C-alpha positions in Angstrom: 148.6 115.7 94.6 146.2 113.7 93.0 143.3 114.9 91.1 139.7 114.7 92.3 137.7 111.6 90.7 135.1 114.2 89.3 137.4 115.3 86.6 137.7 112.4 84.8 133.8 112.3 84.3 134.4 114.7 81.6 135.7 111.7 79.7 131.8 110.8 79.4 130.7 114.2 77.3 133.8 114.3 75.2 133.6 110.6 74.2 129.9 110.9 74.1 130.0 114.2 72.0 132.7 112.5 69.4 130.4 109.3 68.8 127.1 111.4 68.5 128.5 113.5 66.0 130.1 110.4 64.0 126.8 108.3 63.9 124.8 111.5 63.3 126.8 112.1 59.9 125.6 108.1 58.9 122.4 108.9 59.9 121.7 111.5 58.2 123.2 110.3 55.3 120.8 107.3 55.2 118.1 109.3 55.8 119.0 111.7 52.8 119.2 108.1 50.8 116.6 106.9 51.7 117.8 104.1 53.9 115.7 102.8 56.8 117.4 103.4 60.2 116.3 100.4 62.6 118.3 101.7 65.6 120.4 104.7 66.7 122.4 104.2 69.3 125.0 105.1 71.3 127.4 102.7 73.3 127.3 98.6 72.5 124.4 96.2 73.8 123.0 95.7 76.2 120.9 98.2 75.5 119.9 100.5 78.7 117.2 102.5 77.3 115.8 102.9 74.1 112.6 105.4 72.3 111.0 104.6 69.4 110.1 107.7 67.0 108.7 106.4 63.6 110.6 103.4 62.4 113.7 103.8 64.4 114.6 103.5 67.8 117.1 105.7 69.4 118.9 103.5 72.3 122.0 104.3 75.1 123.5 101.1 75.8 125.7 99.7 78.3 129.2 99.4 76.9 130.7 103.1 76.4 132.8 102.3 73.6 131.5 103.5 70.5 128.1 103.9 68.7 126.3 102.2 65.7 124.0 103.5 63.1 121.9 99.8 62.3 120.5 99.6 58.4 119.3 97.0 57.1 121.3 95.1 54.0 124.6 96.6 55.6 126.3 93.4 54.6 125.3 93.9 51.3 121.5 92.2 51.7 119.0 93.6 49.3 115.7 91.9 50.5 113.8 92.1 54.3 113.4 89.2 56.3 111.0 87.2 54.0 113.2 87.5 51.3 110.8 90.4 49.1 113.2 93.2 47.5 113.4 96.1 49.5 114.4 99.4 48.0 115.2 101.1 51.1 118.0 98.6 52.4 121.4 99.9 52.6 122.6 96.7 50.4 120.1 98.3 47.6 121.4 101.6 46.9 124.1 102.3 44.2 127.6 102.2 45.4 127.3 106.1 45.3 125.2 106.8 48.1 126.7 103.9 49.7 130.3 105.4 49.9 128.2 108.5 50.7 126.8 106.8 54.1 129.8 105.1 55.1 131.9 108.3 54.7 130.1 110.9 56.6 130.6 109.4 59.9 135.1 110.5 59.1 133.7 113.8 57.5 131.1 115.0 60.2 134.6 113.9 62.7 136.6 116.4 60.7 134.2 119.2 60.6 134.1 118.8 64.7 138.0 118.8 65.0 136.9 122.3 62.9 134.7 123.6 64.9 136.3 122.6 68.0 139.4 124.5 66.8 137.9 127.7 66.0 136.3 127.9 69.1 139.4 127.0 71.5 141.2 130.1 69.1 138.9 132.5 69.7 139.0 131.9 73.5 142.3 131.7 73.8 145.3 129.4 75.1 147.8 130.2 77.9 150.9 132.2 77.1 153.4 129.4 78.7 155.8 132.0 78.7 153.7 134.5 81.1 152.7 132.2 83.5 152.8 134.0 87.0 155.2 132.2 89.6 152.9 131.8 92.3 152.5 128.8 94.3 149.7 126.1 93.8 149.3 122.9 96.2 152.6 122.4 98.3 153.0 118.9 98.6 153.1 117.4 102.3 156.7 117.0 103.8 158.4 118.6 100.5 160.9 120.8 100.7 158.9 123.3 100.2 156.5 122.8 102.8 159.5 122.4 105.4 160.4 125.8 104.4 157.1 127.0 104.7 156.1 127.7 101.3 152.0 128.3 101.2 149.2 128.3 98.4 149.4 132.4 97.1 152.7 133.1 97.7 154.4 134.9 94.5 157.8 134.7 93.9 159.9 138.0 93.8 163.3 137.1 93.8 165.3 133.3 93.7 169.0 133.5 95.3 168.8 137.4 94.7 167.8 137.4 91.1 164.1 138.9 90.0 161.1 136.9 89.0 158.7 138.0 86.6 157.3 134.6 85.4 157.0 131.1 86.3 159.6 130.7 83.3 162.3 132.9 85.4 162.0 130.9 88.5 162.5 127.8 86.5 165.5 128.8 84.9 167.2 130.3 87.9 166.5 126.9 89.8 167.9 124.6 87.2 170.9 127.1 87.1 171.7 126.7 90.7 170.6 123.0 90.5 172.4 121.4 87.5 175.9 121.6 88.0 175.5 119.5 91.3 177.6 116.4 92.0 175.6 113.1 92.3 176.4 112.9 95.5 175.0 116.4 96.5 171.8 115.3 97.5 169.9 119.0 98.5 170.6 122.6 97.5 170.2 125.6 99.9 167.8 128.2 97.9 166.7 131.6 99.3 164.0 133.0 97.7 161.7 135.8 98.7 157.7 135.7 98.4 155.3 138.1 98.1 152.7 136.6 100.7 148.8 136.8 100.6 147.1 139.2 103.9 151.1 139.8 104.1 152.4 144.0 103.6 156.5 142.8 104.1 158.0 140.1 101.5 159.1 137.0 103.4 162.4 135.4 102.6 162.6 131.8 103.3 165.6 129.2 102.6 164.7 126.0 100.9 166.6 122.9 100.7 165.6 122.2 97.5 166.4 118.5 95.8 169.2 118.8 93.6 168.2 115.6 91.4 164.8 115.3 91.5 163.0 111.8 89.4 160.8 113.1 87.5 159.5 109.6 86.4 157.8 110.2 90.3 156.6 113.5 89.4 159.1 114.5 91.5 160.6 118.5 91.2 163.1 120.6 93.4 160.6 122.5 95.4 157.5 119.9 95.4 154.7 122.7 94.6 152.4 122.5 91.6 152.2 126.3 90.0 149.0 128.1 90.1 148.1 129.5 86.6 145.0 130.7 86.8 146.7 134.1 86.8 148.2 133.1 83.3 147.4 135.5 80.3 145.4 134.1 77.2 146.5 134.2 73.6 143.4 134.7 71.5 142.9 134.3 67.6 140.7 136.8 65.8 137.2 135.4 65.1 137.9 136.1 61.2 141.4 134.5 61.9 140.3 131.4 63.7 139.3 129.6 61.2 142.5 130.0 59.2 144.1 128.9 62.3 142.2 125.6 63.2 143.0 124.2 59.8 146.7 125.1 60.4 146.1 123.2 64.1 144.4 120.2 62.0 147.9 120.2 59.6 150.2 119.9 62.5 147.7 116.9 64.4 147.8 115.1 61.3 151.6 115.8 60.6 152.2 114.3 64.1 149.9 111.5 64.4 152.4 110.3 61.1 155.6 110.9 62.6 154.2 109.2 65.4 153.5 106.1 63.6 156.2 106.4 61.7 158.3 106.6 65.0 156.6 103.4 66.3 157.6 101.3 62.8 161.2 102.3 63.3 161.3 101.2 66.6 162.0 104.8 68.0 159.8 104.8 70.8 158.0 101.8 71.9 154.0 101.4 70.7 153.5 100.5 74.2 154.2 104.0 75.3 152.8 105.8 72.4 149.5 103.9 72.2 146.4 104.7 74.1 143.3 103.2 74.3 140.1 104.2 76.2 141.6 103.9 79.8 144.6 106.3 79.1 141.9 108.8 77.1 140.2 109.0 80.0 143.1 109.7 82.3 144.6 112.2 79.8 141.4 113.8 80.0 140.8 113.8 83.5 144.2 116.1 84.1 143.7 118.3 81.4 140.0 118.9 82.9 141.3 119.8 86.2 143.2 122.7 83.9 140.0 124.2 83.0 139.2 126.3 86.4 142.5 127.8 86.1 143.2 128.2 83.0 140.0 128.0 80.6 139.0 125.5 77.9 141.3 125.4 75.1 143.1 122.4 76.5 140.2 120.7 76.7 138.8 121.8 73.8 141.9 120.6 71.9 142.2 117.4 73.2 138.8 116.8 71.8 139.4 118.2 68.7 142.4 115.4 68.4 140.6 113.0 69.6 137.6 113.8 66.7 140.3 114.1 63.9 142.0 110.5 65.3 138.3 108.9 65.4 138.2 110.2 61.9 141.5 108.5 60.9 140.9 105.1 62.7 137.7 104.8 61.0 138.9 105.6 57.9 141.5 102.3 57.6 141.0 100.2 55.6 140.1 97.4 58.0 137.3 94.9 58.1 134.4 96.3 60.2 135.7 100.0 60.2 134.1 102.7 57.6 137.1 102.1 55.9 137.2 98.4 55.2 133.3 98.8 54.3 134.3 101.5 52.3 137.1 99.4 50.2 134.5 96.5 49.4 132.5 99.0 47.7 135.0 100.3 45.9 136.1 96.5 44.9 132.5 96.4 43.8 132.7 99.3 41.3 136.1 97.8 39.8 134.5 94.8 39.1 131.8 96.4 37.5 128.9 96.1 39.7 130.0 92.1 41.2 129.4 91.8 44.6 131.0 89.7 47.5 127.9 87.6 48.7 126.2 89.2 51.7 127.5 86.0 53.8 130.9 86.4 52.8 130.5 90.0 53.4 129.4 89.4 56.8 131.9 87.0 57.6 134.9 89.6 56.6 133.3 92.3 58.9 133.0 89.7 61.9 136.1 88.9 61.6 137.7 92.2 61.3 135.3 93.1 64.7 136.9 90.0 66.8 140.1 91.3 65.9 139.6 94.6 66.6 138.1 94.3 70.1 141.1 91.7 71.0 143.3 95.0 70.2 141.1 96.9 72.2 141.4 94.5 75.0 145.5 94.5 74.8 145.8 98.3 74.5 143.3 98.8 77.9 145.6 96.4 79.5 148.6 98.1 78.2 146.9 101.3 79.3 146.4 99.6 82.8 150.0 98.8 83.1 150.9 102.2 82.5 149.1 103.6 85.2 150.4 101.3 87.6 153.6 100.0 87.2 155.5 97.3 89.2 
């Protein structure tokens, strides 16, 4: 059961929002510091569309892998093209203001994660323990289809045991199939369902797959569950900010633990790390759940991505915000002695090249995970 292609388009507003917020942080901080902003761009060149307002060009660009705020003096230059000192260049500003401008993007992404999680908790998340046992889509040729199960059927009993929630259904099916020897391929299971438009319950016997292959997305019966009737667990508005901060803490701990597991070799990096292609795939899958269970998961995902964008950008890697912050801190430790603009520009250029190479590797890995041999 594939996901309709249009759900994957949800990645566009999700990515766009996170990039816009990040770059808006740099833009507003630059304006506050009286630094001239030459261009505010979403995506990377070549340019698709641009409009000039005042001294700034606002542009949309063809490569949807980020954004930028272009300011003169980003590599430490303090003069204009004619070699005349320009007090409105980034390089001409004191270290304190440059640090604020550099850290503004990361700060905005953290704030965005907080806002998204607060909204998600108020809207409410599905109570996974109370998912109704209702059939969604039935896989053609599956045991469910062969037995005559239909979309909308609600399970009442499994092998005579009453079913209230999907967790009850899953527990009974697991009990009936787990202890089967490998030589047994199917298990007959009698179920009673309430069918839409039919007054009396319908009893069916399903030849359930005894040992389904989870790696192929296979289940015992071969149907998806309809989660549209799942009740939501909502947090009161006055409690939601605190819950959002707790969620952010859990995300950070999970990310750090995941990195540690990769370093220790407990999980392979190529299964744990995702780039744009992998994120688009996950976003599409989660967007497909919005009509049935609401926007909680897509808001949670956007918050997670925003927090991770902040984390990645804060790393002390040349060309990233954290790398530029590191250079400013080195300058402070050297009591104002700076690297030459040429050297700083070369450092950032090399860093950008390495980042693009890494992105290429991760993208190829994403494609390989989507289409395994």
